[in-house]
N, C-alpha and C positions, 0 to 999 in steps of 0.2 A: 501487520504482517505476521506476527506470531499466531494470531487466531487462524490465519490461512494455513500456516504450517502445522497446526493441530490436526488438520484433516489429512488423512493419508492419500486420498484421491480427490482430485478436482475434475469434475466432468465439464468438458467444453461443448456446449450445445450450440453448434454453429449451423446456421441456415435452416433451423426448424421453424416451420410456419406457425402462425398464431393458432390454427386449429389443432395442432399436434403438440404444442409446447407443454401444456398442462399435464396431459397423460404421460409425456416423456419425463418430466420432472418428478411426477408421482412415482413412476417406475424406478427412477434413481433413488428416491427417498426410501421406497420399499426395499431396495437392494442395499441400503445402508450408506449411500453416497449423499452427503448433505451439503457439499460445497459445489456450486455451479457457476461457471463463467458463461455469459452470453456475449459473444463478440459483436461489436457494432459493425454493421454493414456500411461500407462507403461506396457501394456501386452507384448509388443515386441518392438524392435527397429523400425520395419516397422510401427507399430501402432503409436508410438511416432512421427516419422517423418511425418506420414500422418496427425496427429493432428496439427503439426506446419504448414504444407501446408494449412490446412483448415483455421487456424488463419490468415495466409497471404491472402488467397482468400477473406475472410470476410472483412479484413481491406482494401484490394484493391477495393473491390466492394462498401463498404458503407462509408469508410473514417470517417469523423467526424459526420456522422449521428447517430453513436452509440458510446457508451463508452465500448470498448472491453477489456476484461481481459482474463487471462489464469489461470486455476485452477489446483490443485494438482501439484503445482510447488515444487520440492523437493531439488533443489540445486541452488547456484548462477549461474552456467552455464545455467541451464534451464531458469532462469530469463532473462539472456542475450539473449538466442535464441528466447524466446517468445517475448521479446521487439523488437528484430530485425524483427520479423514477423508482428509486429503492435500492440501487446498487450500493453495496457496503464496501467494496474494494474495487480497484481499477488495475487492469493489466495494460501496459503500454509498450509498444516496440521501442520507441525512442522519444518519449514525450519530454519536452523542455519544461521543467518544473520551475515555477516562479519562486525563487528563494532569495530572501533578503538576509545577507550576512550581518548579524548584529553581534557585537562584542561587548563584553562588560555586563551590564545589568539587563540581560535579555528579558527579564520578567516585566520590564517597563513597556515593551512593545505592545502587548495587548491592552495594557492599562491606558496607554496614550492613543490607542486606536490605529496603530501602525499595521496591525494584523489581527486576525480573529483568534489566533492561538499560536503556540510555539511548540516545537519539538525540541526537547532539552535532554541532554545526557546528564543524568543526575544520580546521586547515590541515595539520598533520603527524602528529597522533596521539601525539605525545611524552608529553603529560600522561596520556593513557590508559595507555600502556605503563608509565610511572613508577608508576602505581597498580595494576599487575598486571592490567589489563584488556586485552582484545583487540578489534580491529575485526572484527566478524562479517561485515558486508556494507556496501558503499557504497550508500547509497540513491540519491544523484545529486549531480552538481555543481550548485552554486547560484550565482545572481547576483541582483543587485537592480536593479529598474527603477523609475523614477519616472514616473508618467503624470499629466499635468496637463491639465485642461480649458482650452481656448484662451481662453475668456472669463474664467475665473478668473485665468489667467496675466496677461492684460492688466490686470485690475482689481487684482490683488494681487501684482504683479511684485516689489515690494520685499520683501515678507514671504517669498515663495517663494524669491527669491534668497538671502535670509539663511538660510533653512532648508537650502538646497542647500549653502551654504558650511559650515554646522555639520556636515552629514553627511560632507562631504569630509574633515573633520578627524578623524573617527573611525577 
């Protein structure tokens, strides 16, 4: 996600046919735009397959000259197919992500074959290294914010204050 945020502009190339996609992407690159999203078409199976073919063509033509993503991704299967074609990120309106909540020694999940990898909030990565795992990519730095409705804060100031103090202790 942070890699996507590094780009100031992401071009969404929707509905551009196979004959015009390469010159269009080249023009974007020439203009300094290196992040491109190609939304999947769900009008028909044929249109969907054609979009995947275009993603592959763009990936094969430009490689790492662009940061290529697929948009309107609606299922885990579509994520896999778009990734196979060369999409590096996915944009989804409301995709249900398969998440397994693991508590405790999350590093064991990939070792035991429960998953291919984990997303872990970490400080140093020491525990991962101690378990023979490596950090493949930094998704992004995180921070926490508390947003409180002004009226609620006035009416529930004591409870909110107690909650904030509990969080500070963690």
